[in-house]
C-alpha positions in Angstrom: -59.5 -59.7 -22.3 -60.6 -60.1 -25.9 -58.8 -63.5 -26.2 -60.4 -64.7 -22.9 -63.9 -63.8 -24.2 -63.2 -65.7 -27.5 -62.1 -68.8 -25.6 -65.2 -68.7 -23.4 -67.4 -68.3 -26.4 -65.6 -71.2 -28.1 -66.2 -73.4 -25.0 -69.9 -72.6 -25.2 -70.1 -74.7 -28.4 -68.6 -77.8 -26.8 -71.8 -79.6 -25.9 -71.8 -83.3 -26.8 -75.5 -83.6 -26.9 -76.3 -80.4 -28.9 -74.9 -77.2 -30.2 -75.3 -73.9 -28.3 -75.6 -71.2 -30.9 -76.3 -68.3 -28.5 -72.8 -67.0 -27.8 -71.5 -67.1 -31.4 -74.7 -65.7 -32.7 -74.6 -62.9 -30.2 -71.1 -62.0 -31.2 -72.0 -62.3 -34.9 -75.1 -60.1 -34.5 -73.2 -57.5 -32.5 -70.3 -57.4 -35.0 -72.7 -57.0 -37.9 -74.4 -54.1 -36.1 -71.1 -52.5 -35.4 -70.1 -52.9 -39.1 -73.2 -50.8 -40.1 -72.9 -48.1 -37.4 -73.0 -44.6 -38.9 -72.6 -42.5 -35.8 -69.2 -41.7 -34.2 -68.0 -44.0 -31.5 -66.2 -43.3 -28.2 -62.4 -43.6 -27.7 -63.2 -46.6 -25.4 -61.1 -45.8 -22.3 -59.8 -49.1 -20.9 -59.1 -49.6 -17.2 -57.7 -52.8 -15.8 -60.3 -54.4 -13.6 -57.8 -55.9 -11.2 -56.0 -52.6 -10.8 -59.3 -50.7 -10.3 -60.3 -53.1 -7.5 -56.9 -52.8 -5.8 -56.8 -49.0 -5.9 -60.3 -48.6 -4.5 -59.7 -51.2 -1.7 -56.4 -49.6 -0.7 -57.8 -46.1 -1.2 -54.8 -45.2 -3.4 -56.6 -44.0 -6.5 -55.2 -40.6 -7.6 -57.0 -37.9 -9.7 -55.7 -39.4 -12.9 -57.3 -42.8 -12.1 -60.6 -41.0 -11.2 -60.6 -39.2 -14.5 -60.1 -42.5 -16.3 -63.0 -44.0 -14.3 -65.2 -41.1 -15.2 -64.2 -41.5 -18.9 -65.3 -45.1 -18.7 -68.8 -44.4 -17.3 -69.2 -41.2 -19.4 -68.5 -43.2 -22.6 -71.0 -45.8 -21.6 -73.6 -43.1 -20.9 -72.8 -41.5 -24.3 -73.5 -44.8 -26.0 -76.8 -45.2 -24.3 -78.0 -41.8 -25.7 -77.6 -43.1 -29.3 -80.1 -45.8 -30.5 -77.5 -47.6 -32.6 -74.9 -47.8 -29.9 -77.5 -48.5 -27.2 -78.6 -51.7 -29.0 -75.0 -52.9 -29.2 -74.5 -52.2 -25.5 -77.5 -54.4 -24.6 -76.2 -57.2 -26.7 -72.8 -57.1 -24.9 -74.3 -57.4 -21.4 -74.3 -61.2 -21.5 -70.7 -61.6 -22.8 -69.6 -59.2 -20.0 -71.4 -61.3 -17.5 -69.5 -64.4 -18.9 -66.2 -62.5 -18.5 -66.8 -61.0 -15.1 -69.3 -63.3 -13.4 -71.4 -60.3 -12.5 -75.1 -60.1 -13.5 -76.2 -56.5 -13.9 -79.3 -55.3 -15.8 -79.1 -52.4 -18.2 -81.2 -49.9 -16.2 -79.1 -50.5 -13.0 -75.9 -50.1 -15.0 -77.0 -46.7 -16.4 -78.2 -45.4 -13.0 -75.0 -46.3 -11.2 -72.8 -44.9 -14.0 -74.7 -41.6 -13.8 -74.2 -41.5 -10.0 -70.5 -42.3 -10.4 -69.9 -39.7 -13.1 -71.6 -37.0 -11.0 -69.8 -38.0 -7.8 -66.4 -37.8 -9.5 -67.3 -34.7 -11.4 -68.2 -32.9 -8.2 -64.9 -33.7 -6.6 -62.1 -34.1 -9.2 -60.6 -31.4 -11.4 -61.1 -32.7 -14.9 -59.1 -32.2 -18.0 -59.3 -28.6 -19.2 -60.3 -27.2 -15.8 -57.8 -24.6 -14.5 -59.2 -23.0 -11.3 -55.9 -23.5 -9.4 -52.8 -21.8 -10.8 -49.3 -22.5 -9.5 -48.0 -19.6 -7.4 -45.6 -17.3 -9.3 -43.2 -14.5 -8.4 -40.7 -12.3 -10.2 -38.3 -12.9 -7.2 -38.7 -16.5 -6.3 -37.8 -19.0 -9.1 -40.8 -20.6 -10.7 -39.3 -24.1 -10.4 -39.7 -23.9 -6.6 -43.4 -23.2 -6.7 -43.9 -25.8 -9.5 -42.2 -28.5 -7.5 -43.9 -27.6 -4.2 -47.5 -27.2 -5.5 -47.8 -29.5 -8.5 -48.2 -32.6 -6.3 -51.6 -31.4 -5.0 -53.0 -28.5 -7.0 -55.3 -29.4 -9.8 -56.3 -32.7 -8.2 -59.6 -31.7 -6.6 -61.9 -28.8 -7.2 -60.9 -25.6 -5.5 -64.2 -25.3 -3.7 -63.3 -28.3 -1.5 -59.9 -26.9 -0.4 -60.6 -23.2 -0.5 -59.3 -22.5 3.1 -56.1 -24.5 2.5 -55.6 -23.0 -0.9 -55.9 -19.5 0.5 -53.4 -20.3 3.3 -50.8 -21.5 0.7 -51.3 -18.3 -1.4 -50.7 -16.1 1.7 -47.6 -18.1 2.6 -46.3 -17.8 -0.9 -46.7 -14.0 -0.8 -45.1 -13.8 2.6 -42.1 -15.9 1.3 -41.8 -13.7 -1.8 -41.7 -10.6 0.5 -39.2 -12.0 2.9 -36.8 -13.1 0.0 -37.2 -9.7 -1.6 -36.4 -7.8 1.6 -33.5 -10.0 2.6 -31.7 -10.5 -0.7 -32.6 -7.9 -3.3 -30.6 -5.0 -1.6 -27.5 -7.2 -1.6 -27.9 -8.2 -5.2 -28.4 -4.5 -6.2 -25.2 -3.6 -4.4 -23.3 -6.4 -6.1 -24.4 -5.4 -9.5 -23.4 -1.8 -8.9 -19.9 -2.6 -7.8 -19.1 -5.7 -9.9 -15.8 -5.3 -11.9 -16.1 -6.1 -15.6 -13.5 -8.9 -15.4 -14.9 -10.6 -12.3 -15.8 -9.9 -8.8 -18.4 -11.0 -6.3 -21.6 -12.4 -7.8 -24.9 -13.1 -6.1 -28.3 -14.5 -7.1 -31.5 -16.0 -5.7 -31.6 -19.7 -6.5 -33.8 -22.7 -5.8 -31.9 -25.4 -3.9 -34.0 -28.4 -5.2 -32.4 -31.0 -3.0 -33.2 -28.9 0.2 -36.6 -27.6 -1.0 -35.4 -24.0 -0.2 -34.9 -20.6 -1.8 -31.5 -19.2 -0.7 -29.0 -16.5 -1.7 -26.0 -17.8 -3.5 -22.9 -15.6 -3.6 -19.9 -16.7 -5.5 -16.6 -15.3 -4.0 -18.8 -13.4 -1.6 -17.4 -12.5 1.9 -20.0 -10.5 4.0 -17.3 -9.0 6.3 -15.8 -7.1 3.4 -19.0 -5.2 2.8 -19.2 -3.4 6.1 -20.1 0.3 5.9 -21.7 0.1 2.4 -25.3 0.2 1.2 -27.0 -3.1 2.0 -24.9 -3.5 5.1 -27.9 -4.1 7.3 -29.1 -7.0 5.1 -25.6 -8.4 5.0 -25.4 -8.5 8.7 -28.5 -10.6 8.8 -27.1 -13.3 6.5 -26.1 -16.7 7.9 -24.9 -19.9 6.3 -27.6 -22.1 4.9 -28.1 -25.4 6.7 -29.6 -28.7 5.5 -32.3 -30.7 7.3 -29.6 -32.2 9.7 -28.2 -28.9 10.7 -25.1 -29.2 8.5 -23.6 -26.3 6.6 -24.6 -26.6 2.9 -21.5 -24.8 1.5 -19.5 -21.7 1.5 -21.7 -19.9 -1.1 -25.2 -20.5 0.3 -26.8 -17.9 2.7 -30.2 -17.2 4.2 -31.8 -15.2 7.0 -34.0 -16.1 9.9 -36.9 -14.2 8.3 -36.6 -16.2 5.1 -36.3 -19.5 7.0 -39.4 -18.7 9.0 -41.3 -17.8 5.8 -40.1 -21.1 4.2 -41.3 -23.1 7.2 -44.8 -21.5 7.1 -45.0 -22.1 3.3 -44.1 -25.7 3.7 -46.5 -26.2 6.5 -49.4 -24.6 4.5 -48.5 -26.8 1.5 -48.3 -29.9 3.7 -51.8 -29.2 5.1 -53.2 -28.6 1.6 -51.7 -31.8 0.3 -53.0 -33.8 3.3 -56.5 -32.4 2.7 -56.4 -33.4 -1.0 -55.3 -36.9 -0.1 -58.0 -37.1 2.5 -60.6 -36.1 -0.1 -59.3 -38.6 -2.6 -59.4 -41.4 -0.1 -62.9 -40.4 0.9 -63.9 -40.6 -2.8 -62.3 -44.0 -3.1 -64.3 -45.2 0.0 -67.5 -44.0 -1.6 -66.8 -45.7 -5.0 -65.7 -48.9 -3.3 -69.4 -49.7 -2.8 -69.7 -49.5 -6.6 -66.8 -51.8 -7.4 -69.0 -54.4 -9.1 -70.5 -51.7 -11.3 -67.2 -50.3 -12.2 -65.6 -53.7 -13.0 -68.6 -54.5 -15.2 -68.5 -51.2 -17.0 -64.8 -51.4 -17.6 -65.0 -54.9 -19.0 -68.0 -54.0 -21.1 -66.0 -51.2 -22.7 -63.0 -53.5 -23.2 -65.2 -56.0 -25.1 -66.8 -53.2 -27.1 -63.4 -51.8 -28.1 -62.1 -55.2 -29.1 -65.1 -55.9 -31.2 -65.2 -52.5 -32.9 -61.4 -52.8 -33.6 -62.0 -56.3 -35.0 -64.8 -55.1 -37.3 -62.9 -52.1 -38.5 -59.8 -54.1 -39.3 -61.9 -56.9 -40.8 -63.6 -54.4 -43.2 -60.2 -52.8 -44.0 -58.7 -56.3 -44.8 -61.9 -57.3 -46.7 -62.8 -60.1 -44.3 -66.3 -61.6 -44.3 -68.8 -63.0 -41.9 -69.0 -66.8 -42.3 -72.1 -69.0 -42.7 -72.1 -71.2 -39.6 -73.1 -74.8 -40.3 -74.3 -77.6 -38.0 -72.3 -80.8 -38.4 -74.4 -84.0 -38.2 -73.7 -86.4 -35.3 -73.8 -89.3 -37.8 -72.4 -89.7 -41.3 -75.8 -91.1 -42.3 -77.6 -87.9 -41.3 -77.5 -85.1 -43.8 -77.3 -81.5 -42.4 -80.5 -79.6 -42.4 -79.0 -76.7 -44.3 -77.8 -78.9 -47.1 -74.1 -77.9 -46.6 -71.4 -80.4 -45.6 -67.9 -80.0 -44.4 -66.0 -76.7 -44.3 -65.5 -74.5 -47.3 -63.4 -71.4 -47.4 -63.1 -69.4 -50.7 -60.2 -67.0 -51.0 -58.7 -67.9 -47.7 -55.7 -65.7 -46.9 -53.2 -65.7 -44.0 -54.6 -63.6 -41.3 -51.3 -61.7 -40.7 -51.4 -60.4 -44.3 -53.4 -57.5 -45.6 -55.1 -58.5 -48.8 -55.2 -54.9 -50.0 -51.4 -54.9 -50.1 -51.4 -57.7 -52.7 -48.8 -59.8 -50.8 -51.0 -62.7 -49.9 -51.8 -65.8 -52.0 -55.4 -66.8 -51.5 -56.5 -70.4 -51.5 -59.9 -72.2 -51.7 -60.2 -75.1 -49.2 -63.2 -77.4 -49.6 -62.8 -79.9 -46.8 -65.3 -82.9 -46.7 -63.0 -85.3 -44.9 -59.4 -85.7 -43.7 -56.8 -84.2 -46.1 -53.2 -85.6 -46.3 -51.1 -82.6 -47.4 -47.7 -82.6 -49.1 -45.6 -79.8 -50.5 -42.0 -78.5 -50.7 -40.2 -76.6 -48.0 -41.5 -73.0 -48.0 -44.5 -74.1 -50.0 -47.0 -72.8 -47.5 -48.2 -75.9 -45.6 -47.7 -74.4 -42.2 -49.2 -71.1 -43.2 -52.3 -72.9 -44.6 -52.8 -74.8 -41.3 -52.5 -71.6 -39.3 -54.9 -69.7 -41.5 -57.5 -72.5 -41.3 -57.2 -72.7 -37.6 -57.6 -68.9 -37.2 -60.6 -68.9 -39.6 -62.3 -71.8 -37.8 -61.8 -70.3 -34.4 -63.0 -66.8 -35.5 -65.9 -68.3 -37.3 -67.3 -70.4 -34.5 -66.9 -67.4 -32.2 -69.1 -65.3 -34.5 -66.4 -63.1 -35.8 -65.2 -62.1 -39.3 -62.8 -64.5 -41.1 -59.9 -63.8 -43.6 -61.7 -65.1 -46.7 -63.9 -64.0 -49.6 -66.7 -66.4 -48.4 -66.8 -69.1 -45.7 -68.9 -72.0 -44.6 -67.7 -73.2 -41.2 -69.2 -75.9 -39.0 -69.8 -75.6 -35.2 -66.7 -77.7 -34.2 -66.7 -79.1 -30.7 -62.9 -79.0 -30.7 -60.2 -77.3 -32.8 -56.8 -78.8 -32.3 -53.6 -77.6 -33.9 -50.2 -79.3 -33.6 -47.2 -77.5 -34.9 -43.5 -78.3 -34.5 -42.5 -79.9 -31.2 -39.4 -79.2 -29.1 -37.7 -81.4 -26.5 -38.5 -80.8 -22.8 -35.3 -81.5 -20.8 -37.1 -80.7 -17.5 -39.5 -83.6 -18.2 -36.7 -85.8 -19.7 -38.6 -86.0 -23.0 -37.2 -85.7 -26.6 -39.1 -83.8 -29.2 -40.6 -87.0 -30.6 -41.8 -88.0 -27.2 -43.4 -84.6 -26.8 -45.0 -84.9 -30.2 -46.4 -88.4 -29.4 -47.8 -87.1 -26.1 -49.6 -84.2 -27.8 -51.0 -86.3 -30.7 -52.3 -88.9 -28.1 -54.2 -86.1 -26.4 -55.6 -84.9 -29.8 -56.8 -88.4 -30.7 -58.4 -89.0 -27.4 -60.4 -85.7 -27.6 -61.4 -86.0 -31.3 -64.9 -86.7 -32.5 -66.8 -86.5 -35.8 -67.4 -82.8 -35.1 -63.7 -81.9 -34.5 -61.2 -80.1 -36.6 -57.7 -81.6 -36.4 -54.6 -79.9 -37.9 -51.2 -81.6 -37.6 -48.1 -80.1 -39.2 -45.3 -82.4 -40.5 -46.2 -85.5 -38.5 -43.5 -87.7 -37.1 -40.6 -85.6 -38.2 -38.5 -86.4 -35.1 -37.7 -90.0 -35.5 -36.3 -92.7 -37.9 -38.0 -92.3 -41.3 -39.3 -95.8 -41.9 -40.9 -96.3 -38.5 -42.0 -92.7 -38.3 -43.8 -93.2 -41.7 -45.7 -96.2 -40.4 -46.7 -94.4 -37.2 -47.9 -91.5 -39.3 -49.9 -93.8 -41.5 -51.5 -95.5 -38.5 -52.5 -92.1 -37.1 -54.0 -91.1 -40.4 -56.0 -94.3 -40.4 -57.3 -93.6 -36.9 -58.4 -90.1 -37.7 -60.0 -91.3 -41.0 -62.0 -93.9 -39.0 -63.2 -91.2 -36.5 -64.5 -89.2 -39.4 -63.3 -85.8 -38.3 -62.3 -82.9 -40.6 -58.7 -81.9 -40.7 -55.3 -81.8 -42.4 -52.2 -83.8 -41.8 -49.1 -82.4 -43.5 -46.0 -84.5 -44.1 -42.7 -84.8 -46.0 -42.8 -88.6 -45.5 -43.5 -89.7 -49.1 -43.2 -93.4 -48.1 -46.7 -93.0 -46.5 -48.2 -93.3 -50.0 -46.6 -96.7 -50.5 -48.3 -98.1 -47.3 -51.4 -100.2 -47.6 -53.5 -97.7 -45.7 -57.1 -98.5 -44.7 -58.2 -94.9 -45.1 -61.4 -94.7 -47.2 -62.2 -91.0 -46.9 -58.8 -89.3 -46.8 -58.0 -87.2 -49.8 -54.5 -86.2 -51.1 -53.7 -82.5 -51.4 -50.5 -80.7 -52.3 -49.0 -77.2 -52.3 -48.4 -76.5 -56.0 -45.0 -75.9 -57.8 -44.0 -74.8 -61.3 -40.9 -75.6 -63.3 -39.4 -72.3 -64.6 -36.0 -71.8 -66.2 -34.7 -75.2 -65.0 -35.8 -74.7 -61.4 -38.8 -75.9 -59.4 -40.5 -73.1 -57.5 -43.5 -73.0 -55.2 -46.8 -71.3 -56.1 -48.3 -71.5 -52.6 -51.6 -72.7 -54.1 -53.5 -75.7 -52.8 -54.1 -78.4 -55.4 -55.2 -82.0 -55.8 -52.5 -84.7 -55.8 -49.2 -85.5 -54.2 -46.0 -83.4 -54.2 -42.8 -85.5 -53.8 -40.5 -82.6 -54.3 -39.1 -81.1 -51.1 -36.9 -78.4 -52.7 -34.5 -79.1 -49.9 -31.4 -78.3 -51.9 -32.9 -75.1 -53.2 -34.0 -74.0 -49.7 -30.6 -74.8 -48.1 -28.9 -72.8 -50.9 -31.2 -69.9 -50.5 -30.4 -69.7 -46.7 -26.7 -69.4 -47.4 -25.5 -73.0 -47.2 -22.0 -73.2 -48.8 -22.1 -74.3 -52.5 -19.6 -77.1 -51.8 -22.0 -78.7 -49.3 -24.9 -78.5 -51.7 -22.9 -80.0 -54.6 -21.8 -82.9 -52.4 -25.3 -83.5 -51.1 -26.6 -83.7 -54.7 -23.8 -86.2 -55.6 -24.8 -88.4 -52.6 -28.4 -88.1 -53.5 -27.9 -89.1 -57.1 -25.7 -92.1 -56.1 -28.2 -93.6 -53.7 -31.7 -92.3 -54.4 -31.8 -91.1 -58.0 -32.9 -94.6 -59.3 -35.7 -94.7 -56.8 -37.2 -91.4 -58.0 -39.8 -91.6 -60.8 -39.2 -88.8 -63.4 -41.7 -86.0 -63.1 -42.8 -86.3 -66.7 -43.8 -90.0 -66.1 -45.5 -89.5 -62.8 -49.1 -88.6 -63.2 -49.6 -87.8 -59.6 -46.6 -85.5 -59.6 -48.0 -83.8 -62.7 -51.3 -83.2 -60.8 -49.5 -81.1 -58.1 -48.2 -78.5 -60.6 -49.9 -75.2 -61.1 -51.2 -74.4 -64.5 -50.8 -70.7 -64.0 -47.7 -69.0 -65.2 -45.1 -68.1 -62.6 -44.2 -64.4 -62.7 -41.0 -64.6 -60.8 -42.1 -62.2 -58.1 -40.6 -62.7 -54.7 -43.9 -63.4 -52.9 -43.6 -65.6 -49.8 -45.8 -66.6 -46.8 -44.0 -65.8 -43.6 -44.9 -68.2 -40.9 -43.3 -66.2 -38.1 -45.4 -66.8 -36.2 -80.3 -38.5 -33.0 -79.0 -37.3 -29.5 -75.4 -36.7 -30.3 -74.6 -33.0 -30.0 -75.9 -32.3 -26.5 -74.5 -35.6 -25.0 -70.9 -35.3 -26.0 -69.6 -33.7 -22.8 -70.2 -29.9 -22.5 -68.4 -28.0 -25.2 -68.1 -24.2 -25.0 -71.0 -22.3 -26.4 -68.8 -20.7 -29.0 -67.5 -24.0 -30.3 -70.9 -25.6 -30.3 -72.3 -22.5 -32.2 -69.4 -22.8 -34.7 -70.1 -26.5 -35.2 -73.8 -25.8 -36.0 -72.9 -23.0 -38.4 -70.4 -25.1 -40.2 -72.8 -28.0 -40.5 -75.5 -25.8 -41.9 -73.1 -24.2 -44.5 -71.6 -27.6 -45.5 -75.0 -29.2 -45.9 -76.3 -26.2 -48.0 -73.3 -26.0 -50.3 -72.9 -29.7 -51.0 -76.6 -30.4 -51.3 -76.9 -27.7 -53.9 -74.1 -29.2 -55.8 -75.6 -32.7 -55.7 -79.0 -31.4 -56.9 -77.1 -29.8 -59.8 -75.3 -33.0 -60.7 -78.6 -35.0 -60.2 -80.3 -32.9 -62.8 -77.3 -32.8 -65.2 -76.4 -36.5 -65.1 -80.0 -37.8 -64.5 -78.9 -40.3 -61.9 -81.4 -42.7 -60.5 -81.1 -41.5 -56.9 -80.3 -38.1 -55.3 -77.7 -38.4 -52.6 -78.6 -36.6 -49.3 -76.0 -34.9 -47.1 -76.1 -36.1 -43.5 -73.3 -34.6 -41.3 -72.0 -36.7 -38.4 -70.1 -35.1 -35.5 -66.9 -36.8 -34.1 -66.3 -35.3 -30.7 -63.0 -34.6 -28.9 -62.9 -38.1 -27.3 -64.6 -40.0 -30.2 -63.6 -41.7 -33.4 -65.3 -42.6 -36.7 -67.4 -45.8 -36.8 -66.3 -48.9 -38.7 -68.9 -48.1 -41.5 -66.5 -45.4 -42.7 -63.8 -47.9 -43.6 -63.4 -48.0 -47.3 -66.2 -45.4 -47.8 -65.6 -42.1 -49.5 -65.9 -39.4 -46.8 -65.7 -35.6 -46.9 -64.7 -34.1 -43.6 -64.2 -30.7 -41.9 -61.9 -30.4 -38.9 -63.0 -27.8 -36.4 -59.6 -26.8 -34.9 -59.5 -25.4 -31.3 -58.5 -22.0 -32.8 -61.8 -21.9 -34.6 -60.2 -22.4 -38.0 -61.3 -25.1 -40.4 -59.6 -27.8 -42.4 -61.4 -29.6 -45.3 -60.4 -33.0 -46.6 -61.6 -36.2 -48.0 -60.5 -39.8 -47.4 -61.6 -43.5 -47.6 -59.7 -44.1 -44.4 -61.3 -41.5 -42.1 -60.2 -43.2 -38.9 -56.5 -43.0 -40.0 -56.9 -39.4 -41.1 -58.5 -38.3 -37.8 -55.7 -40.0 -35.9 -53.1 -38.2 -38.0 -54.7 -34.8 -37.5 -54.9 -35.3 -33.7 -51.3 -36.4 -33.5 -50.2 -32.9 -34.2 -49.5 -30.4 -31.4 -52.7 -28.7 -30.1 -55.0 -30.8 -32.2 -55.7 -33.5 -29.7 -59.2 -32.2 -28.9 -60.2 -31.2 -32.4 -63.8 -32.0 -33.5 -64.7 -33.3 -37.0 -67.9 -33.2 -39.1 -68.1 -35.8 -41.9 -70.5 -37.2 -44.4 -70.2 -40.1 -46.9 -70.8 -39.9 -50.6 -71.0 -42.6 -53.4 -67.5 -42.6 -54.9 -64.1 -41.0 -54.4 -64.4 -38.7 -57.5 -67.5 -37.1 -56.0 -65.7 -36.7 -52.7 -62.9 -34.9 -54.5 -65.3 -32.5 -56.1 -67.1 -31.7 -52.9 -63.8 -31.2 -51.0 -62.6 -28.6 -53.6 -66.1 -27.0 -53.6 -66.0 -26.5 -49.8 -62.5 -25.2 -49.8 -63.5 -22.6 -52.3 -66.9 -21.6 -50.9 -66.6 -21.9 -47.1 -64.4 -18.7 -46.9 -67.2 -16.9 -48.8 -69.5 -17.8 -45.8 -67.1 -16.1 -43.4 -65.2 -19.2 -42.2 -61.4 -19.3 -42.0 -60.2 -22.4 -44.0 -56.5 -23.3 -43.5 -56.0 -25.4 -46.6 -56.1 -24.1 -50.2 -57.7 -25.9 -53.2 -54.5 -26.6 -55.1 -56.6 -28.6 -57.6 -59.3 -26.0 -58.1 -60.2 -27.1 -61.6 -60.0 -30.8 -60.9 -63.7 -31.5 -61.1 -63.7 -30.0 -64.7 -60.9 -32.4 -65.6 -62.8 -35.3 -64.2 -65.9 -34.4 -66.2 -63.7 -34.1 -69.3 -62.0 -37.4 -69.0 -64.7 -39.5 -67.3 -68.4 -39.1 -66.6 -69.4 -38.9 -62.9 -70.1 -42.6 -62.4 -69.1 -45.4 -60.1 -66.6 -46.7 -62.7 -63.6 -48.3 -61.1 -61.1 -46.4 -63.3 -62.7 -43.1 -62.1 -62.1 -44.0 -58.5 -58.5 -45.0 -59.2 -58.0 -41.7 -61.1 -59.3 -39.8 -58.1 -57.0 -41.7 -55.7 -54.0 -40.7 -57.9 -54.8 -37.1 -57.7 -55.4 -37.0 -54.0 
């Protein structure tokens, strides 16, 4: 769904007579608001719209689906109660209309969601509600009742099936009594007379295949027991039969009274199950009239989740919002904002995390078509993919993987990577490539971005070089922005009529007698392919490599201009020293408390008491530090609650947070983190912690967060709270004060990270 919305937003910019900024600006404004949200956000329950429509039409929705539907509408209603989230919801109405084709105003959406939530809540047994326990007995195996009743109990509220529920309970009690009277005397007799080394054995067992409770007697012959205690019950035993009237086996026995009790129990259970299904179908029929509302609400939540995830991950990876430019329709017209072309500073491959340090950043300043050369594994394909992703994200209004970005409103973004043959169409890989590039050229304008990787690689070198040169001339004449990468060095010897095309190369360095890539974009031409080195690195036998070098020297060595005499080749080398690290670019491809559901009074009271204590303890400490250090501004403590089905907002990514986990057993856990979302997810992954609530607040700097964490661990027990973790670094704040002042110094932050 997220990708579909992006493509629709991208198509909104394809207006040959003008540029429609509404869709990208809406996404951009929304994402920026999301980035600054300070309140907790919902879990964003996602329901497939197609599945939802089908289930309601066929009246096949079960209680789990109804609970998910209620979660959807409840999460939307929760967002409307918060001013920050409500503004975001209103901005997402139009994109949801684009995705669904349904036009629903905000007030109608809220009213219908409230009606749906109330209707489901009146009928369905929600999570945590336990007004219908499975029948149990010390005589009848629990597995029997579990299998017979779990298919309908706990689906709808007991008030709607009170009569059927009572009938099943009475039938279960009657069955227990019948089994007890029929089988217990026999079992008692067996236990009293059983020989230590073996003898007749008997027990009451659940025959799952036959949905029955029978007596099973191993080596048990009723005729032998005549004249002994339990004789009357033994006389009533008969072989157990299956549903087709066949004898189950030599060891299974029952009585008429037990069979009658089983029949009555199954009949009562069948009536209760039928009643539950009838109620669920009735609810489906009622909600079917609200199908459009539910489809709109589910899509709205999907879009919100996608955008919040994008913003959170973008902040984590240190992405930025680009400046969107308006490309002029004519070369003679200068853009109104004074910027030309596309410029990306610190562009990184979108599949790498900058924080991990494994990405090589590049600055791409594109004012015209670029002809790109570089060695195998030098990063040409990765650069093209990164540019394409950045441009697409940018014109859709999203964050881009760069330090700063100026991106035009392109009417088309076209990327051509490696082609493969198509046997079904009778086309070779070169035919497929020519067909795709023909389509690119026919759709390209001055406002297009064209990215072609290793052009004309699938045919004879000389003619392929000439075709590539002609294509470059054509794109240059159109005046589009773009990159064409190639290994065809002969293209630079052609008399090209390309006035604006610039030569760029992926840099290399010469270290210890070997040429190695730097993956940095530079001016100039790279004639070195590193083909032999690449083949050797991939395990090609040394004998083949040596023979290839001999053949190359015998035929081509005289044609190669030495690197030290080739000024263009010198330009492609990086002037930064190569550190020998094995870095590579892989191209594989305020109304919050009362609106959070209805927590128990005790838990809500505990939350308020903890919030008061935390605020008082920490604010007192901050006032003390403020007076001692004479800082310019006093930090205020503002606690934010994260409910059981909520998560931290994107604004906590990278921010120093102190949090208190309110466990279901009323115990507390105190911690601090600059990845609050990950920490909350880790805590909730543990058994019994799925519905834990959290209180958190942000502070300026990790060192201060460490101090306040230790302070709370030490002082909350004095306020009568049970804290589960212990301050193992009780004197850490004093150590901080001794080594570093409490400032925003980077070293101080790193020091705090090491200790936590």
